[in-house]
N, C-alpha and C positions, 0 to 999 in steps of 0.2 A: 235846721239844727242850729242852736245858739252857740256862741263862742264858748260859753261855760260848758256846754255838753261836749264840745270838741276837746276842750282842755281836760275835762274829766276822763274821756276815753283815752287820751294821750297819756295822762298820768297813770291810769289803770294798766295800760299796756307796758309802760316803763316799769311799774312796780312788779308786774308779772315776770318780766325778764330778769329783774334784779332779785327775785325770790329764789332763783336757781343760782347756785354758786357759779362764778365765772369759769372756774376750772372744769365744771361739768358741761358747759355750753360748747357746742360744736362750732368751730370757726373754720370757714371754708375760704381758701385763697385760690382763686382760679387763675390758671396760667393764661397768658395772652396767646392769641392766634399767631401763627407764623407771620402773617401779613402785618398785623398790628405791631409785632416786635420789630420787624424790618423798618416799617414806617417811623416808629417812635425813635429807634436808635439812629436811623439814617438822618432824621431831622436834627437830633441832638448833635451827631457827629458833624453834619454840614455846618451847623452853627459854630462849633468849635474850630473847624477848619477855616471858616471865613474870618476868624479872629487871629489867624496866624500872621505874624509880622514878617513881611518879606521886603528886604531892601529893594527899591525900584531899580537899582543898578544890577541886581542879580535876577536872572530870569530862569528859575529852576524848572525842570520838567522831568517826569519819570513816574514810575509806579512804585509805591511803597506798600508792602504787605506787613501788617502788624498783627501778631497773634496774642491772645490773652484769654483769661477766664473772667467770669462775673464774680466779683467779691460780694460779701454779705450786705454791703451798702449800695449795691447796684453800680459800682464803679469797677473799671478794669483792674485786675491783679495779674501777676506773673506775665507782664508784657514783654514781648521780644520782637525785634524786627526780623520777620521771617524771610523776607526778600527785600533787598536794598534797591533804591533807585540809582545807586552809584554815587550819590551825594550824601555824605554823612550829615551835613547841615540840614538838608531837606528831610532825611530820615528822622532826625531828632525833632524837628518842628512837627512833623506828622505824628510821631509817637507822643509828643507833649499834648497835642490836640486830642488824640485818642484817649489819653490818660485823664482828660477832663470830663469825659462823658459820664453821666450818672443815671442813665435810663435803662440799664440792662435787666433790671428785675421788674416784674416776674419774667422768667424765661418762658419761651413757648413750650407747650406740652411735648412737642416732638423732639426737643433738644436733648432729652436724657439728662443724666446726672453729670454735673461739672463739664459742660461742653467746651470745646475750644472754639473761640470766635476769631474770625480773621477779617480785619478791615483792609480792603484793597482800595488804596487811595491813588487817584490819578491827579497829578499836578502838571498843568500845561499852560504855556504862555499864549498859545494861539489855537484857533479852531482846528487847523490841519494836524497840528501836533496832538491835540486832544483826541481827534478821531483815530489817528494812528495808534495811540496808546490804548484807546478803548478796544480796538480790534485785537491788539496784542494781549490785553487782559482777558478778553472773551475766549481767545484761543488757549491761553494758559489755564483758565478755569475749566474749560471743556476737557483739557488733558487731565487736570486734577480729578474731576468727577468721573472720568472714564478709567482712571487707574484701578488696579486690583487691590490697592491698599485701603482696607476698611476704615482705618483711622483718618486717612485723607478725605474719604467720602463723608465722614461724620462731621467735618468742620463746618461751622455756620459761617458763611462768607457774606460780607456786606461790601458791595462794590460802590465806590464813591468817587465823584469828581465834584469838588466844591462848587456850589452855585456862585456865579459872579456876584460880587458886591455891587449894590446899586448906589 
């Protein structure tokens, strides 16, 4: 097949699509899988958390839980610190990082309409502290999921511990 023939077929295909008004063409937007959503948003959030500025004289640690919804632009809206680390400064830094993510859309099909998303962020200065906080978070999430409150069980939770900067 010559380049001319290929170009002719491509032009004919384009003309066929344009012959039908755009308003009558079916546009399909498929939702991401749960796994793809978690991977994409976790990667984005990890990147934002790694950009947090923390004074070397301050060694924060704790779990910050931030709840939000996905805005029309794929960014968090209606953000609130759901559970504090005990440090307002750390809570604010984590909330700022969460506010910079822009990968929330499309939501997974299983999310339903306007789901509440919760970012569970662990910040720890050392391995032992991090492991202790990871156990604490796992227990907390197990209790939340085992609760009889259907609204709590519907929350999409992302568990994060920022990757160490290299």
